[in-house]
C-alpha positions as CSV (number, residue, x, y, z in Angstrom):
1,X,0.0,0.1,0.0
2,X,2.8,2.5,0.9
3,X,4.7,1.8,-2.3
4,X,1.4,2.3,-4.3
5,X,0.6,5.5,-2.3
6,X,4.4,6.9,-2.9
7,X,4.5,5.9,-6.6
8,X,1.2,7.7,-7.2
9,X,2.3,10.7,-5.2
10,X,5.5,11.0,-7.4
11,X,3.4,10.7,-10.5
12,X,1.1,13.5,-9.4
13,X,4.2,15.6,-8.6
14,X,5.7,14.9,-12.1
15,X,2.2,15.8,-13.7
16,X,1.8,18.9,-11.6
17,X,5.4,20.4,-11.7
18,X,7.6,18.0,-13.2
19,X,7.7,19.2,-16.9
20,X,8.8,22.6,-17.9
21,X,10.0,24.3,-21.2
22,X,13.7,25.1,-21.5
23,X,13.5,28.9,-22.2
24,X,16.9,28.8,-24.4
25,X,16.0,26.0,-26.6
26,X,12.0,25.5,-26.3
27,X,12.7,21.9,-25.3
28,X,10.6,20.1,-22.8
29,X,12.5,19.5,-19.6
30,X,11.9,17.0,-16.4
31,X,12.4,19.1,-13.4
32,X,11.4,17.5,-10.2
33,X,13.7,19.8,-8.1
34,X,13.3,23.5,-8.1
35,X,15.9,26.0,-9.1
36,X,16.0,27.4,-5.7
37,X,16.8,24.0,-4.2
38,X,19.6,23.1,-6.6
39,X,21.2,26.6,-6.1
40,X,21.2,26.4,-2.3
41,X,22.4,22.7,-2.2
42,X,24.9,23.4,-4.9
43,X,26.2,26.4,-2.8
44,X,26.6,24.0,0.2
45,X,28.4,21.4,-1.9
46,X,30.9,24.0,-3.6
47,X,31.8,25.3,-0.2
48,X,32.6,21.8,1.0
49,X,34.8,21.4,-2.1
50,X,36.6,24.7,-1.8
51,X,37.1,24.0,2.0
52,X,38.8,20.8,1.2
53,X,40.8,22.1,-1.7
54,X,43.7,22.5,-2.0
55,X,43.3,25.7,-4.2
56,X,46.1,26.3,-6.4
57,X,49.1,28.4,-5.5
58,X,49.8,29.2,-9.1
59,X,48.6,33.0,-9.1
60,X,48.9,33.2,-12.8
61,X,46.8,30.1,-13.6
62,X,44.3,31.1,-11.0
63,X,43.9,34.7,-12.4
64,X,43.5,33.3,-15.9
65,X,40.5,31.1,-14.7
66,X,39.0,33.9,-12.9
67,X,39.5,36.4,-15.8
68,X,37.9,34.1,-18.2
69,X,35.2,33.2,-15.8
70,X,34.3,37.0,-15.3
71,X,34.2,37.8,-19.1
72,X,32.0,34.7,-19.7
73,X,29.7,35.3,-17.0
74,X,29.2,38.9,-18.1
75,X,28.5,37.6,-21.6
76,X,26.0,35.3,-20.3
77,X,24.2,38.1,-18.3
78,X,24.1,40.1,-21.6
79,X,22.9,37.2,-23.7
80,X,20.1,36.7,-21.2
81,X,19.2,40.4,-21.2
82,X,18.9,40.3,-25.0
83,X,16.5,37.4,-24.6
84,X,14.6,39.2,-21.8
85,X,15.3,36.4,-19.6
86,X,17.5,38.0,-17.1
87,X,15.1,36.6,-14.4
88,X,16.4,33.1,-15.0
89,X,19.7,34.0,-13.5
90,X,18.3,35.2,-10.1
91,X,20.2,33.5,-7.4
92,X,23.2,33.4,-9.4
93,X,26.6,34.3,-7.5
94,X,29.3,33.7,-9.9
95,X,32.3,32.2,-8.3
96,X,35.4,30.7,-10.0
97,X,38.3,28.7,-8.4
98,X,41.2,26.3,-9.4
99,X,41.7,23.3,-7.5
100,X,45.2,21.7,-7.2
101,X,44.4,18.3,-8.6
102,X,45.7,16.1,-11.4
103,X,42.2,15.2,-12.2
104,X,41.2,16.1,-15.8
105,X,37.9,18.0,-14.7
106,X,36.0,21.2,-14.6
107,X,32.3,22.0,-13.9
108,X,29.9,24.5,-13.0
109,X,27.2,24.1,-10.4
110,X,23.7,25.6,-10.5
111,X,24.0,29.2,-9.4
112,X,27.3,29.7,-11.2
113,X,29.8,27.9,-9.0
114,X,32.7,27.1,-11.1
115,X,35.8,24.7,-10.4
116,X,38.7,23.9,-12.6
117,X,41.2,21.3,-11.9
118,X,44.9,21.9,-12.6
119,X,44.8,18.4,-14.3
120,X,42.8,20.1,-17.2
121,X,45.0,22.9,-17.9
122,X,47.7,20.9,-20.2
123,X,44.7,20.1,-22.5
124,X,43.2,23.8,-22.2
125,X,46.7,24.9,-23.0
126,X,45.9,28.5,-22.9
127,X,43.1,31.2,-22.2
128,X,41.4,30.4,-25.3
129,X,41.1,26.7,-24.3
130,X,39.9,27.6,-20.6
131,X,37.3,29.8,-22.5
132,X,36.1,26.7,-24.3
133,X,35.6,24.8,-21.3
134,X,34.3,27.5,-19.1
135,X,31.6,28.6,-21.8
136,X,30.6,24.8,-22.2
137,X,30.2,24.2,-18.5
138,X,28.6,27.5,-17.7
139,X,26.0,26.7,-20.5
140,X,25.1,23.4,-18.8
141,X,24.3,25.2,-15.6
142,X,22.3,28.3,-17.3
143,X,20.2,25.5,-19.5
144,X,19.1,23.7,-16.5
145,X,21.0,20.5,-17.3
146,X,22.0,19.6,-13.8
147,X,18.3,19.7,-12.6
148,X,17.2,17.5,-15.4
149,X,20.0,15.0,-14.5
150,X,19.1,15.1,-10.8
151,X,15.5,14.8,-11.6
152,X,16.4,11.6,-13.7
153,X,18.2,10.1,-11.1
154,X,15.6,10.8,-8.3
155,X,12.9,9.2,-10.6
156,X,15.1,6.2,-11.1
157,X,15.3,6.0,-7.3
158,X,11.6,5.7,-7.1
159,X,10.5,8.2,-4.8
160,X,13.8,10.2,-3.5
161,X,12.1,13.5,-4.1
162,X,9.5,12.8,-1.4
163,X,12.4,12.6,1.2
164,X,13.3,15.7,2.9
165,X,14.8,17.8,0.0
166,X,16.0,20.6,2.3
167,X,18.3,18.5,4.4
168,X,21.9,17.7,3.6
169,X,21.1,14.0,4.0
170,X,18.4,14.1,1.1
171,X,18.5,12.1,-2.1
172,X,18.7,15.1,-4.4
173,X,21.7,16.7,-2.4
174,X,23.5,13.3,-3.0
175,X,22.6,13.3,-6.5
176,X,23.9,17.0,-7.1
177,X,27.1,16.0,-5.5
178,X,27.5,12.9,-7.7
179,X,27.1,14.8,-10.8
180,X,30.4,16.5,-10.2
181,X,32.0,13.0,-8.9
182,X,32.2,14.6,-5.4
183,X,31.5,11.7,-3.1
184,X,30.1,8.6,-3.8
185,X,26.4,8.4,-2.3
186,X,24.7,7.8,-5.6
187,X,27.5,5.3,-6.9
188,X,27.9,6.5,-10.5
189,X,28.6,9.9,-12.2
190,X,25.7,10.9,-14.2
191,X,26.5,11.5,-17.9
192,X,25.2,14.3,-19.9
193,X,22.7,13.1,-22.6
194,X,23.8,13.8,-26.2
195,X,21.0,16.5,-26.2
196,X,22.6,18.2,-23.3
197,X,25.9,18.0,-25.0
198,X,24.8,19.6,-28.2
199,X,22.9,22.4,-26.3
200,X,25.9,23.4,-24.1
201,X,28.2,23.1,-27.2
202,X,26.1,25.7,-29.0
203,X,25.4,27.9,-26.1
204,X,29.0,27.7,-24.8
205,X,30.3,28.8,-28.4
206,X,28.1,31.9,-28.1
207,X,29.0,32.8,-24.8
208,X,32.7,32.5,-25.3
209,X,32.3,34.5,-28.6
210,X,30.4,37.1,-26.8
211,X,33.2,37.3,-24.4
212,X,35.7,38.1,-27.2
213,X,37.3,34.6,-27.4
214,X,37.5,33.1,-30.9
215,X,34.9,29.9,-30.9
216,X,37.2,28.2,-33.4
217,X,39.4,27.1,-30.6
218,X,36.7,24.6,-29.4
219,X,37.6,22.4,-32.4
220,X,41.3,22.1,-31.3
221,X,40.4,21.4,-27.6
222,X,37.7,18.7,-28.4
223,X,40.1,17.0,-30.8
224,X,43.0,17.0,-28.0
225,X,40.3,15.4,-25.6
226,X,39.2,12.8,-28.2
227,X,42.8,11.7,-28.4
228,X,43.2,10.8,-24.8
229,X,43.8,7.0,-24.6
230,X,44.9,4.4,-22.1
231,X,44.2,4.2,-18.5
232,X,41.2,5.1,-16.5
233,X,38.8,7.4,-18.3
234,X,39.0,10.9,-17.0
235,X,35.9,12.3,-15.1
236,X,35.7,14.9,-17.7
237,X,35.4,12.5,-20.5
238,X,33.2,10.2,-18.6
239,X,30.6,12.9,-18.6
240,X,31.4,14.7,-21.8
241,X,32.3,12.1,-24.4
242,X,34.3,13.3,-27.3
243,X,34.3,11.8,-30.9
244,X,34.0,12.7,-34.4
245,X,30.4,13.3,-34.3
246,X,30.8,15.9,-31.6
247,X,33.5,17.7,-33.4
248,X,31.2,17.8,-36.4
249,X,28.4,19.1,-34.3
250,X,30.6,21.9,-32.9
251,X,31.8,22.8,-36.5
252,X,28.1,23.0,-37.6
253,X,27.5,25.5,-34.7
254,X,30.5,27.8,-35.5
255,X,28.9,30.0,-38.2
256,X,26.0,31.0,-35.5
257,X,28.6,31.7,-32.9
258,X,30.8,33.6,-34.9
259,X,28.1,36.4,-35.6
260,X,28.6,37.1,-31.9
261,X,32.5,37.3,-32.1
262,X,33.9,40.8,-32.2
263,X,37.9,40.4,-31.5
């Protein structure tokens, strides 16, 4: 009886508030967790990551990450203003940090909390490469992809949403942390879907172009990532697979992005 009750309640929640239209793409999204909850719990998780660190002591690299982040964040705000959708960035408090870890990874949590790991810098190579990754990760955040991934995970868990979602122990907190390979509560890192990746590629190119970075640099970065072989798959590639079709998709998005590029 309890199982039937909770299944019905979850289905009802989905029907009432689980689906929405993605404002930047017009695509229907499954969102079982509100933006405010995602942002609040992401802020908690981000603080834990930064407190644990260690943050990089390389001032030049740290300043580069922060500089690129500031420029792309300003471009994002400008883009949303042009679309009359600035309200969608409510609650965003941009923050950019470089963590001293060999892990090849970077991410942006809901609310604009960004972390780069020093392990990815040999592949970004320079400020342009950092801009490629920064634009892409921020695009995931502002397009609501994290909320979709968490919602899918909660749905698979069959009722996690019903648990106390405002406490640190809640299932959606664990899912949020797992998205960025922080902790092991959920057990697996949830990959972005092909749809998410295409959307983030397109928007990321636009954002970096608006920030004054040549979007053509994306082809070189993703080509380098596709050539990584041997050993354990880097966290970044486990959630952002790079292959020929992805690079072709990026190339098809370049003409639109270049319209925003003013060097």
